[in-house]
ROSE-4610 file (N, C-alpha, C; in Angstrom, 1 decimal, always signed):
// ROSE-4610
residu = [M/M/M/S/S/S/M/M/M/L/L/L/T/T/T/P/P/P/P/P/P/G/G/G/M/M/M/G/G/G/G/G/G/Q/Q/Q/Y/Y/Y/R/R/R/I/I/I/T/T/T/G/G/G/G/G/G/K/K/K/Y/Y/Y/P/P/P/R/R/R/M/M/M/R/R/R/P/P/P/P/P/P/R/R/R/R/R/R/R/R/R/G/G/G/R/R/R/L/L/L/V/V/V/A/A/A/A/A/A/V/V/V/L/L/L/A/A/A/S/S/S/V/V/V/A/A/A/A/A/A/L/L/L/G/G/G/L/L/L/I/I/I/G/G/G/W/W/W/G/G/G/T/T/T/L/L/L/Q/Q/Q/L/L/L/I/I/I/D/D/D/V/V/V/F/F/F/T/T/T/G/G/G/S/S/S/G/G/G/K/K/K/K/K/K/S/S/S/E/E/E/A/A/A/D/D/D/G/G/G/G/G/G/R/R/R/A/A/A/E/E/E/C/C/C/P/P/P/V/V/V/A/A/A/K/K/K/A/A/A/S/S/S/A/A/A/A/A/A/P/P/P/A/A/A/R/R/R/A/A/A/A/A/A/L/L/L/P/P/P/A/A/A/P/P/P/R/R/R/A/A/A/I/I/I/T/T/T/V/V/V/N/N/N/V/V/V/Y/Y/Y/N/N/N/A/A/A/T/T/T/T/T/T/R/R/R/S/S/S/G/G/G/L/L/L/A/A/A/K/K/K/A/A/A/T/T/T/A/A/A/D/D/D/E/E/E/L/L/L/K/K/K/K/K/K/R/R/R/G/G/G/F/F/F/R/R/R/I/I/I/G/G/G/D/D/D/V/V/V/G/G/G/N/N/N/A/A/A/P/P/P/K/K/K/E/E/E/F/F/F/D/D/D/K/K/K/K/K/K/V/V/V/K/K/K/G/G/G/S/S/S/G/G/G/V/V/V/L/L/L/L/L/L/G/G/G/P/P/P/A/A/A/A/A/A/A/A/A/L/L/L/N/N/N/T/T/T/S/S/S/L/L/L/P/P/P/V/V/V/L/L/L/A/A/A/T/T/T/Q/Q/Q/L/L/L/A/A/A/G/G/G/A/A/A/E/E/E/P/P/P/R/R/R/T/T/T/E/E/E/A/A/A/G/G/G/R/R/R/K/K/K/G/G/G/A/A/A/D/D/D/L/L/L/D/D/D/L/L/L/I/I/I/I/I/I/G/G/G/D/D/D/R/R/R/F/F/F/G/G/G/G/G/G/L/L/L/T/T/T/Q/Q/Q/R/R/R/A/A/A/A/A/A/A/A/A/D/D/D/Q/Q/Q/A/A/A/L/L/L/A/A/A/R/R/R/L/L/L/S/S/S/E/E/E/P/P/P/K/K/K/R/R/R/A/A/A/T/T/T/A/A/A/A/A/A/S/S/S/P/P/P/K/K/K/G/G/G/C/C/C]
num = [1/1/1/2/2/2/3/3/3/4/4/4/5/5/5/6/6/6/7/7/7/8/8/8/9/9/9/10/10/10/11/11/11/12/12/12/13/13/13/14/14/14/15/15/15/16/16/16/17/17/17/18/18/18/19/19/19/20/20/20/21/21/21/22/22/22/23/23/23/24/24/24/25/25/25/26/26/26/27/27/27/28/28/28/29/29/29/30/30/30/31/31/31/32/32/32/33/33/33/34/34/34/35/35/35/36/36/36/37/37/37/38/38/38/39/39/39/40/40/40/41/41/41/42/42/42/43/43/43/44/44/44/45/45/45/46/46/46/47/47/47/48/48/48/49/49/49/50/50/50/51/51/51/52/52/52/53/53/53/54/54/54/55/55/55/56/56/56/57/57/57/58/58/58/59/59/59/60/60/60/61/61/61/62/62/62/63/63/63/64/64/64/65/65/65/66/66/66/67/67/67/68/68/68/69/69/69/70/70/70/71/71/71/72/72/72/73/73/73/74/74/74/75/75/75/76/76/76/77/77/77/78/78/78/79/79/79/80/80/80/81/81/81/82/82/82/83/83/83/84/84/84/85/85/85/86/86/86/87/87/87/88/88/88/89/89/89/90/90/90/91/91/91/92/92/92/93/93/93/94/94/94/95/95/95/96/96/96/97/97/97/98/98/98/99/99/99/100/100/100/101/101/101/102/102/102/103/103/103/104/104/104/105/105/105/106/106/106/107/107/107/108/108/108/109/109/109/110/110/110/111/111/111/112/112/112/113/113/113/114/114/114/115/115/115/116/116/116/117/117/117/118/118/118/119/119/119/120/120/120/121/121/121/122/122/122/123/123/123/124/124/124/125/125/125/126/126/126/127/127/127/128/128/128/129/129/129/130/130/130/131/131/131/132/132/132/133/133/133/134/134/134/135/135/135/136/136/136/137/137/137/138/138/138/139/139/139/140/140/140/141/141/141/142/142/142/143/143/143/144/144/144/145/145/145/146/146/146/147/147/147/148/148/148/149/149/149/150/150/150/151/151/151/152/152/152/153/153/153/154/154/154/155/155/155/156/156/156/157/157/157/158/158/158/159/159/159/160/160/160/161/161/161/162/162/162/163/163/163/164/164/164/165/165/165/166/166/166/167/167/167/168/168/168/169/169/169/170/170/170/171/171/171/172/172/172/173/173/173/174/174/174/175/175/175/176/176/176/177/177/177/178/178/178/179/179/179/180/180/180/181/181/181/182/182/182/183/183/183/184/184/184/185/185/185/186/186/186/187/187/187/188/188/188/189/189/189/190/190/190/191/191/191/192/192/192/193/193/193/194/194/194/195/195/195/196/196/196/197/197/197/198/198/198/199/199/199/200/200/200/201/201/201/202/202/202/203/203/203/204/204/204/205/205/205/206/206/206/207/207/207/208/208/208/209/209/209/210/210/210/211/211/211/212/212/212/213/213/213]
x = [+19.5/+20.4/+21.7/+22.9/+24.2/+24.5/+25.3/+25.7/+26.6/+27.1/+28.0/+27.3/+26.0/+25.2/+24.8/+25.1/+24.9/+23.3/+23.0/+21.6/+20.9/+19.6/+18.9/+19.0/+20.0/+20.2/+19.3/+18.9/+17.9/+18.5/+19.8/+20.3/+20.5/+20.4/+20.6/+22.0/+23.0/+24.4/+24.9/+26.1/+26.8/+28.2/+28.9/+30.2/+31.1/+31.9/+32.8/+34.2/+35.1/+36.5/+37.2/+38.6/+39.2/+39.6/+40.7/+41.2/+40.4/+40.0/+39.3/+37.8/+36.9/+35.5/+35.0/+34.3/+33.7/+32.2/+31.4/+30.0/+29.7/+29.0/+28.6/+27.4/+26.6/+25.4/+25.7/+25.0/+25.3/+25.4/+26.3/+26.5/+25.3/+25.1/+23.9/+24.4/+25.3/+25.9/+25.0/+23.9/+22.9/+22.3/+21.9/+21.2/+22.2/+23.5/+24.5/+24.7/+24.9/+25.0/+23.9/+22.7/+21.5/+21.4/+21.7/+21.7/+22.7/+23.9/+24.9/+24.5/+23.9/+23.3/+22.2/+21.4/+20.2/+20.8/+21.9/+22.4/+23.0/+23.8/+24.4/+23.3/+22.2/+21.2/+20.5/+20.3/+19.7/+20.6/+22.0/+22.9/+22.9/+22.8/+22.7/+21.5/+20.4/+19.1/+19.2/+19.8/+19.8/+20.7/+21.8/+22.8/+22.1/+21.4/+20.7/+19.6/+18.9/+17.8/+18.5/+19.7/+20.3/+20.7/+21.3/+21.6/+20.5/+19.3/+18.1/+17.7/+17.8/+17.4/+18.2/+19.6/+20.5/+20.2/+19.8/+19.5/+18.3/+17.3/+16.1/+16.4/+17.1/+17.2/+18.3/+19.3/+20.2/+19.8/+18.7/+18.0/+18.9/+19.5/+20.4/+19.6/+18.2/+17.4/+17.6/+16.9/+17.0/+18.3/+18.8/+20.0/+19.7/+20.6/+20.6/+21.5/+20.9/+21.7/+22.7/+22.3/+23.1/+24.4/+24.4/+25.6/+26.4/+26.2/+27.0/+26.5/+25.3/+24.8/+24.9/+25.2/+25.2/+23.9/+23.7/+22.4/+21.9/+20.7/+20.2/+19.8/+20.2/+19.7/+19.0/+17.9/+17.1/+17.9/+17.8/+18.5/+17.9/+18.7/+18.2/+17.9/+16.6/+16.1/+16.1/+16.5/+16.4/+15.1/+14.5/+13.1/+13.2/+12.7/+12.7/+11.7/+12.2/+11.2/+10.4/+9.2/+8.3/+9.0/+8.9/+9.5/+9.1/+9.9/+9.5/+8.8/+8.2/+7.4/+8.5/+8.1/+9.1/+9.5/+10.8/+11.4/+11.4/+11.2/+11.3/+12.7/+12.8/+14.2/+14.6/+16.0/+16.5/+15.8/+15.5/+14.9/+13.5/+12.9/+11.6/+11.5/+12.8/+13.0/+13.5/+12.9/+13.3/+14.0/+15.2/+16.0/+16.4/+16.0/+16.5/+17.8/+18.8/+20.1/+20.5/+20.6/+20.9/+22.2/+22.9/+24.2/+24.0/+24.3/+24.1/+25.5/+26.5/+27.9/+28.3/+29.5/+30.1/+30.9/+31.0/+31.8/+30.9/+31.4/+30.6/+30.8/+29.8/+29.9/+29.5/+29.2/+28.9/+27.5/+26.6/+25.2/+25.2/+25.8/+25.8/+26.6/+27.8/+28.6/+27.9/+27.3/+26.6/+25.4/+24.6/+23.5/+23.9/+24.9/+25.5/+25.9/+26.5/+26.8/+25.5/+24.6/+23.3/+22.6/+22.7/+22.1/+22.8/+24.0/+24.8/+24.4/+24.0/+23.6/+22.0/+21.3/+20.0/+19.0/+19.3/+18.3/+17.8/+16.6/+16.0/+16.4/+16.8/+17.3/+16.1/+15.8/+15.0/+15.7/+15.4/+16.1/+17.5/+18.4/+19.8/+20.1/+20.7/+21.1/+21.4/+21.3/+21.6/+20.5/+20.8/+19.7/+18.8/+17.7/+16.8/+17.3/+16.8/+17.3/+17.3/+16.4/+16.3/+17.4/+18.1/+19.2/+20.5/+20.5/+21.7/+22.7/+23.9/+25.0/+24.6/+23.6/+23.2/+23.2/+23.8/+23.9/+25.3/+25.5/+26.9/+27.4/+26.5/+26.9/+27.2/+27.1/+27.5/+26.3/+25.0/+23.9/+22.6/+21.5/+20.1/+19.4/+18.6/+17.7/+16.3/+15.5/+14.2/+13.2/+12.0/+11.0/+9.7/+8.6/+7.3/+7.3/+6.3/+6.1/+6.0/+5.5/+5.3/+6.7/+7.7/+9.0/+9.9/+9.4/+10.4/+10.9/+10.1/+10.4/+10.4/+10.5/+10.5/+11.6/+11.4/+12.5/+13.7/+13.4/+14.5/+15.6/+15.2/+16.4/+17.1/+16.4/+17.2/+18.2/+17.8/+18.7/+19.8/+19.5/+20.4/+21.6/+21.4/+22.6/+23.7/+23.3/+24.3/+25.0/+24.7/+25.4/+25.5/+26.6/+26.8/+26.8/+26.0/+26.0/+24.9/+24.2/+23.2/+22.0/+21.4/+20.3/+19.0/+18.2/+16.9/+15.8/+15.0/+13.9/+12.7/+11.5/+10.3/+9.6/+8.8/+8.2/+6.7/+6.0/+4.6/+4.0/+3.0/+2.3/+3.0/+4.2/+4.9/+4.2/+4.1/+3.3/+4.3/+3.8/+4.6/+5.5/+6.2/+7.1/+8.7/+8.9/+10.4/+11.1/+12.4/+13.3/+14.2/+14.7/+15.8/+17.0/+18.1/+19.5/+20.2/+20.3/+20.9/+22.3/+23.3/+24.8/+25.1/+25.8/+26.3/+27.8/+28.3/+29.7/+30.6/+30.3/+31.1/+31.0/+30.4/+30.3/+31.6/+31.9/+33.1/+32.9/+31.7/+31.3/+30.4/+29.8/+28.8/+29.5/+28.8/+29.4/+30.0/+31.1/+31.6/+30.5/+30.5/+29.3/+29.2/+30.4/+30.2/+29.6/+30.1/+29.5/+28.0/+27.7/+26.3/+25.4/+25.9/+25.1/+24.9/+26.0/+25.8/+24.8/+24.8/+23.9/+22.5/+22.4/+21.0/+20.5/+21.4/+21.0/+20.6/+21.2/+20.9/+19.5/+19.1/+17.8/+16.6/+16.9/+15.8/+15.8/+17.0/+17.1/+16.3/+15.5/+14.7/+15.7/+15.5/+16.3/+15.9/+16.8/+16.6/+16.9/+15.9/+16.1/+16.3/+17.3/+17.6/+17.1/+16.4/+15.9/+17.2/+17.2/+18.2/+18.2/+19.4/+19.4/+19.2/+18.6/+18.4/+19.8/+19.7/+21.0/+21.6/+22.9/+23.6/+23.9/+23.3/+23.4/+24.6]
y = [+35.9/+36.1/+36.6/+36.1/+36.6/+37.9/+38.5/+39.9/+39.8/+38.6/+38.4/+38.0/+37.8/+37.4/+38.7/+38.7/+39.9/+40.1/+41.5/+41.8/+41.2/+40.7/+40.3/+38.8/+38.2/+36.7/+35.8/+36.3/+35.4/+34.1/+34.0/+32.8/+31.7/+32.1/+31.1/+30.8/+31.6/+31.4/+31.6/+30.9/+31.1/+31.3/+31.9/+32.2/+31.0/+30.5/+29.4/+29.9/+28.9/+29.2/+29.8/+30.0/+30.5/+32.0/+32.2/+33.5/+34.4/+33.7/+34.5/+33.9/+34.6/+34.1/+33.9/+32.8/+32.5/+32.1/+32.3/+32.0/+30.8/+29.7/+28.6/+28.0/+27.3/+26.7/+25.4/+24.8/+23.7/+22.5/+21.6/+20.3/+19.4/+18.6/+17.7/+16.4/+15.8/+14.5/+13.4/+13.3/+12.3/+12.1/+13.2/+13.2/+12.7/+13.2/+12.7/+11.3/+10.7/+9.3/+8.4/+8.9/+8.2/+8.2/+9.4/+9.5/+8.6/+8.4/+7.5/+6.1/+5.6/+4.2/+4.0/+4.9/+4.8/+4.6/+5.3/+5.2/+3.8/+3.3/+2.0/+0.9/+1.1/+0.0/+0.1/+1.2/+1.4/+0.8/+0.9/+0.3/-1.1/-1.7/-3.2/-3.8/-3.1/-3.6/-3.6/-2.5/-2.5/-3.6/-3.9/-4.9/-6.3/-6.5/-7.8/-8.0/-6.9/-7.1/-7.3/-6.7/-6.9/-8.4/-9.0/-10.3/-11.3/-11.0/-11.7/-11.7/-10.5/-10.4/-11.1/-11.2/-11.9/-13.4/-13.9/-15.3/-15.7/-14.8/-15.1/-15.1/-14.1/-14.1/-15.0/-15.5/-16.5/-17.8/-18.1/-19.4/-20.3/-19.7/-20.6/-21.5/-21.3/-22.2/-22.1/-23.1/-23.1/-23.6/-23.2/-23.7/-24.6/-25.5/-26.5/-26.0/-26.0/-25.6/-26.8/-28.0/-29.2/-29.2/-28.8/-28.9/-27.7/-26.7/-25.5/-24.5/-24.5/-23.4/-23.8/-25.1/-25.5/-25.6/-25.4/-25.6/-27.1/-27.3/-28.7/-29.1/-30.3/-30.9/-32.1/-32.3/-33.6/-34.8/-35.9/-37.0/-37.9/-38.2/-39.0/-40.4/-40.8/-42.1/-43.1/-44.3/-45.4/-46.1/-46.2/-46.9/-48.0/-49.1/-50.4/-50.3/-50.6/-50.6/-51.8/-51.8/-53.0/-54.2/-55.3/-56.5/-57.1/-57.6/-58.2/-59.6/-60.1/-61.4/-62.5/-63.4/-64.5/-65.3/-65.5/-66.2/-67.6/-68.5/-69.9/-70.3/-71.3/-71.9/-72.8/-73.0/-73.8/-75.2/-75.7/-77.1/-77.1/-75.9/-75.8/-75.5/-75.4/-75.0/-76.2/-76.5/-77.5/-76.9/-77.3/-76.7/-77.7/-77.4/-78.2/-77.5/-78.4/-77.8/-78.3/-77.3/-77.6/-76.9/-77.6/-77.2/-76.6/-75.4/-74.8/-74.5/-75.0/-74.9/-76.2/-76.1/-77.3/-78.1/-77.6/-78.4/-79.4/-80.5/-81.7/-81.7/-82.3/-82.6/-81.4/-80.2/-79.0/-79.2/-79.7/-79.8/-80.7/-81.9/-82.9/-82.3/-81.7/-81.2/-80.1/-79.2/-78.0/-78.6/-79.6/-80.1/-80.8/-81.4/-82.0/-81.0/-79.9/-78.9/-78.2/-77.9/-77.3/-78.2/-79.5/-80.4/-80.4/-80.2/-80.1/-78.9/-77.8/-76.6/-76.5/-77.7/-77.7/-77.7/-77.4/-77.3/-78.8/-78.8/-80.1/-80.0/-81.1/-81.2/-82.0/-81.4/-82.1/-82.6/-82.1/-82.7/-82.1/-82.9/-82.6/-83.0/-82.2/-82.5/-81.3/-81.5/-80.4/-79.5/-78.2/-77.1/-77.3/-76.8/-76.9/-76.1/-76.3/-75.8/-74.1/-73.7/-72.2/-71.5/-72.3/-71.9/-72.5/-73.6/-74.4/-73.5/-73.3/-72.5/-71.1/-70.5/-69.2/-68.3/-68.9/-68.1/-67.6/-66.5/-65.9/-65.6/-65.3/-64.9/-66.1/-66.0/-67.1/-68.1/-67.5/-68.4/-67.7/-68.4/-67.9/-68.6/-67.8/-68.5/-68.2/-69.3/-69.2/-69.7/-69.0/-69.5/-68.9/-69.2/-68.6/-67.2/-66.4/-65.1/-64.9/-65.8/-65.8/-65.9/-66.5/-66.8/-65.5/-64.4/-63.2/-62.6/-62.6/-62.0/-62.9/-64.2/-65.3/-66.3/-67.3/-68.3/-68.0/-67.1/-66.7/-65.9/-65.1/-64.3/-65.3/-66.3/-67.2/-68.0/-68.5/-69.2/-68.3/-67.0/-66.1/-65.9/-66.2/-66.1/-67.1/-68.2/-69.2/-69.0/-68.1/-67.9/-66.4/-65.8/-64.4/-64.1/-63.0/-62.7/-63.3/-64.2/-65.0/-64.0/-64.2/-63.3/-64.0/-63.3/-63.9/-63.7/-64.6/-64.4/-65.1/-64.6/-65.3/-65.6/-66.7/-67.2/-67.2/-66.5/-66.4/-67.8/-68.2/-69.4/-70.7/-70.5/-71.7/-72.3/-73.6/-74.4/-74.9/-75.0/-75.5/-74.3/-74.8/-73.8/-74.0/-75.1/-75.4/-74.3/-74.2/-73.2/-74.0/-73.2/-73.8/-73.0/-73.6/-73.0/-73.5/-72.5/-72.9/-72.3/-73.2/-72.8/-72.2/-70.9/-70.3/-70.4/-69.7/-69.8/-69.3/-68.2/-67.7/-68.3/-69.4/-70.1/-70.6/-70.2/-70.6/-71.4/-71.8/-72.5/-71.6/-72.2/-71.5/-70.5/-69.6/-68.7/-69.5/-69.0/-69.6/-69.9/-70.9/-71.2/-70.2/-69.8/-68.8/-67.5/-67.0/-65.7/-65.9/-67.1/-67.3/-67.4/-67.9/-68.0/-66.6/-65.7/-64.4/-63.6/-63.9/-63.1/-63.6/-64.9/-65.4/-64.8/-64.7/-64.1/-62.6/-61.9/-60.5/-60.3/-61.3/-61.2/-61.1/-61.7/-61.8/-60.6/-59.8/-58.7/-57.5/-57.0/-55.7/-54.6/-53.7/-52.5/-51.5/-50.8/-49.7/-48.4/-47.4/-46.1/-45.1/-44.3/-43.3/-41.9/-41.2/-39.8/-38.9/-38.0/-37.1/-36.0/-35.5/-34.4/-33.1/-32.1/-30.8/-30.2/-29.5/-28.8/-28.0/-28.1/-27.4/-28.1/-29.3/-30.0/-31.0]
z = [+113.2/+112.1/+112.7/+112.2/+112.7/+112.1/+112.9/+112.4/+111.2/+110.9/+109.7/+108.4/+108.6/+107.4/+106.7/+105.3/+104.5/+104.6/+104.6/+104.5/+103.3/+103.5/+102.3/+101.9/+102.5/+102.2/+103.0/+104.1/+104.8/+105.3/+105.5/+106.1/+105.0/+103.8/+102.7/+102.6/+102.9/+102.8/+104.2/+104.4/+105.7/+105.5/+106.5/+106.3/+106.7/+105.8/+106.2/+106.0/+106.3/+106.0/+107.2/+107.1/+108.2/+108.0/+107.3/+107.3/+106.3/+105.2/+104.2/+104.1/+104.6/+104.5/+103.1/+103.0/+101.6/+101.8/+100.8/+100.9/+99.9/+100.3/+99.4/+99.9/+99.0/+99.6/+100.3/+101.2/+102.0/+101.2/+101.5/+100.7/+100.9/+99.8/+99.8/+99.3/+100.1/+99.8/+99.7/+100.5/+100.5/+99.1/+98.6/+97.2/+96.2/+96.2/+95.2/+95.2/+96.4/+96.6/+96.0/+96.3/+95.8/+94.3/+93.7/+92.3/+91.6/+92.3/+91.7/+91.7/+92.9/+93.0/+92.1/+91.8/+90.9/+89.5/+89.1/+87.8/+87.6/+88.6/+88.6/+88.4/+89.2/+89.0/+87.7/+87.1/+85.8/+84.8/+84.8/+83.8/+84.0/+85.2/+85.4/+84.8/+85.0/+84.3/+82.9/+82.2/+80.8/+80.3/+81.0/+80.6/+80.6/+81.7/+81.8/+80.8/+80.5/+79.5/+78.1/+77.8/+76.5/+76.4/+77.4/+77.4/+77.1/+77.8/+77.5/+76.1/+75.5/+74.0/+73.2/+73.5/+72.7/+72.8/+73.9/+74.1/+73.3/+73.2/+72.6/+71.0/+70.5/+69.1/+68.5/+69.3/+68.9/+69.1/+69.8/+69.9/+70.9/+71.8/+72.7/+73.5/+73.7/+74.4/+75.8/+76.6/+78.0/+78.4/+79.6/+80.3/+81.4/+81.5/+82.6/+83.8/+84.9/+86.1/+86.5/+86.2/+86.6/+85.7/+84.5/+83.6/+83.5/+84.3/+84.4/+83.4/+82.9/+82.1/+80.7/+80.3/+78.8/+78.3/+77.0/+76.4/+76.4/+76.8/+76.8/+75.4/+75.0/+73.7/+73.9/+73.2/+73.4/+73.1/+73.9/+73.7/+72.5/+71.5/+70.4/+70.9/+70.5/+70.9/+69.8/+70.1/+69.0/+69.2/+68.0/+68.1/+67.1/+67.6/+66.8/+65.6/+64.4/+63.3/+63.3/+62.8/+62.8/+62.4/+63.1/+62.8/+61.6/+60.6/+59.4/+59.7/+58.7/+58.9/+59.2/+60.0/+60.4/+59.1/+59.0/+57.9/+58.2/+57.1/+57.4/+57.7/+58.4/+58.7/+57.6/+57.4/+56.3/+56.2/+57.3/+57.3/+56.6/+56.6/+55.9/+54.5/+53.9/+52.5/+51.7/+50.6/+49.7/+48.6/+48.2/+47.2/+46.1/+44.9/+43.7/+43.2/+43.0/+42.6/+41.2/+40.3/+38.9/+38.4/+37.6/+37.0/+35.7/+35.4/+34.0/+33.4/+34.0/+33.5/+32.8/+32.1/+31.5/+32.5/+33.8/+34.8/+35.4/+35.5/+35.9/+37.6/+38.2/+39.6/+40.5/+40.0/+40.8/+41.5/+40.8/+41.4/+42.6/+42.5/+43.6/+44.8/+44.5/+45.6/+46.4/+45.6/+46.2/+47.0/+46.5/+47.2/+48.4/+48.5/+49.7/+50.8/+50.3/+51.3/+51.8/+51.0/+51.5/+52.5/+52.2/+53.2/+54.6/+54.5/+55.8/+56.6/+55.8/+56.4/+56.8/+56.7/+57.2/+56.1/+54.8/+53.8/+53.3/+52.9/+52.3/+50.8/+50.3/+48.9/+48.1/+47.0/+46.0/+44.9/+43.7/+42.4/+42.4/+41.7/+41.5/+40.2/+39.3/+38.0/+37.1/+35.8/+34.8/+34.8/+34.4/+34.3/+33.2/+33.1/+32.1/+30.9/+29.7/+28.5/+28.5/+29.1/+29.2/+30.0/+30.8/+31.7/+31.3/+30.7/+30.4/+29.7/+30.2/+29.7/+29.3/+30.0/+29.7/+31.2/+32.1/+33.4/+33.5/+33.4/+33.3/+34.8/+35.7/+37.0/+37.9/+39.2/+40.1/+40.2/+39.9/+40.0/+40.0/+39.8/+39.8/+40.8/+41.6/+42.6/+42.2/+41.9/+41.3/+42.2/+42.3/+43.3/+42.9/+43.5/+43.3/+43.9/+43.5/+43.9/+45.4/+46.1/+47.5/+48.2/+47.6/+48.2/+48.1/+47.4/+47.2/+48.6/+49.6/+50.9/+52.0/+51.7/+52.6/+52.5/+51.7/+51.5/+50.6/+49.6/+48.7/+49.4/+50.3/+51.0/+51.9/+52.4/+53.2/+52.4/+51.3/+50.3/+49.9/+49.6/+49.1/+50.0/+51.3/+52.3/+52.0/+51.2/+51.0/+49.7/+48.9/+47.7/+47.2/+47.6/+47.3/+45.8/+45.5/+44.1/+43.2/+43.9/+43.1/+42.8/+41.6/+41.2/+41.7/+42.6/+42.9/+41.9/+41.4/+40.5/+40.9/+40.5/+40.8/+39.4/+39.5/+38.3/+38.5/+37.7/+37.8/+37.4/+38.2/+37.9/+38.4/+39.1/+39.6/+40.7/+40.7/+41.6/+42.8/+44.0/+45.1/+45.6/+46.7/+47.3/+47.2/+46.4/+46.2/+45.5/+45.8/+45.1/+44.3/+43.1/+42.4/+42.5/+42.7/+42.8/+41.5/+40.5/+39.3/+39.2/+39.1/+39.2/+37.9/+37.9/+36.7/+36.6/+35.5/+35.1/+36.1/+36.9/+37.9/+39.3/+39.3/+40.6/+41.1/+42.4/+43.0/+44.3/+44.4/+45.8/+46.6/+47.5/+48.4/+49.3/+49.9/+50.8/+52.0/+52.5/+53.7/+54.8/+55.5/+56.4/+57.5/+58.0/+59.1/+58.7/+57.5/+56.9/+56.5/+56.0/+55.7/+57.0/+58.0/+59.3/+59.8/+59.8/+60.2/+59.3/+58.0/+57.2/+57.5/+57.8/+58.1/+59.4/+60.4/+61.6/+61.6/+60.6/+60.4/+59.7/+59.0/+58.4/+59.4/+60.5/+61.5/+62.5/+62.5/+63.4/+63.0/+63.9/+63.5/+63.4/+62.4/+62.2/+63.2/+63.7/+64.7/+64.0/+64.2/+63.6/+64.7/+64.6/+65.6/+65.2/+66.0/+65.7/+65.7/+64.6/+64.4/+65.5/+66.0/+66.9/+66.3/+66.9/+66.3/+65.8/+64.8/+64.3/+65.4/+65.6/+66.6/+67.9/+68.1/+69.3/+69.2]
């Protein structure tokens, strides 16, 4: 023990300083630094945990490393709908052309044009009494029930606005094209060919993307 140490202090304090002696406990810098580092680490962990909770509750989903952290959205896939039954070609359809208007020559001219487009022609003449001068639209397409989703749609591509009908108990597969008052000619051949091509194309359905993508 130094002669300068006050009695009873047991070396717990030491004399420091120059001109005026002062007493203070020894510095503990190591413990102070460790406490600061521990506090910084704890704050970092708390901040990281908060961000993770935000991601969970806002539904931001998984992140892709390849796209710079943007949320990944599932790619919408187009799936082909079941193909419809094969439609008959115009050459396999026989059409009877009847004129229900007061204008003469329409039945023959229309039949000649349908023949050029590949249809087979049956009877040509004036419309039966139940239709004569009673068709106000461009025309009526009449056929058996079996033709509703087969030959009738094919013939309908040739006359825009025509009304397709089926007749119960009708024999045979022939169709009737009955010309009405608003008839202005068959659909332009290029447009009719495009409509006919679309009939055979399978429709494609696209799955919707999740909301927010």
